[in-house]
N, C-alpha and C positions, 0 to 999 in steps of 0.2 A: 504494500500500500504506500501511497505517497505521503510524505511527511508534510505537515503544515509549514509554510514559509514564515520564518521570523528573522528579522534582521539582527545581526550580531551587535549592532550599535544603534543608538537612537539618533534620528536626524534632528539637528538643532533647529529651533524655531526662528533663529536669527537669520535675516536675509544676508546673502553674500554681497560683497561690495558691488559686483556687476549688476545684480538684481536691484540693489538699493539705488544705484545711479540711474537705472532704467525707470524705476518708480518715481524718482525726483524729476526726471525729464518729462515723464508722462503727466505728472501733476502740474509742472510748470507750463506745459503746452496747453493743458486744459484751462488753466488760469488765464493764460494769454488769450485763448479763444473766447473765453467768457468775457474778458475785458473788451475785446474787439466788438463782440455782439452787443454788449451793454452800451458802448460808445456809439455804435451805429443806431441803436434804438433811441438814445438821447438826442442825437442829431436829427433823426427822423421826426421825433416829436417837436423839436425846436424849429426846424426849417420846413417841414412838410415833405410830402412825397414828391413834389415837383422837382426839387433839387436832386434827389436820388435818381429819378428817371432821366433828367437832363444829363447827369454825370454818366450814366450807363450809355445813353444815346451818343454822347460825345466820345466816349471811349471806343464804342463800336465803330463810329465814323472815322476815328483816328487810325484804326486798324486797317481800314479799307481805303 
């Protein structure tokens, strides 16, 4: 019969430095994204939708 698998040592709950750095980068990216969205919403409320649509239209026109 097969024996149940049990590790010979416990896996520590502490994150390795590489995983910790990845978590910090992910949290920073999420914070930056949230700040950009919040800034866009504040500008949208302040200046209205016309400014945003004009910016998008002028950006598309500049590409072509």
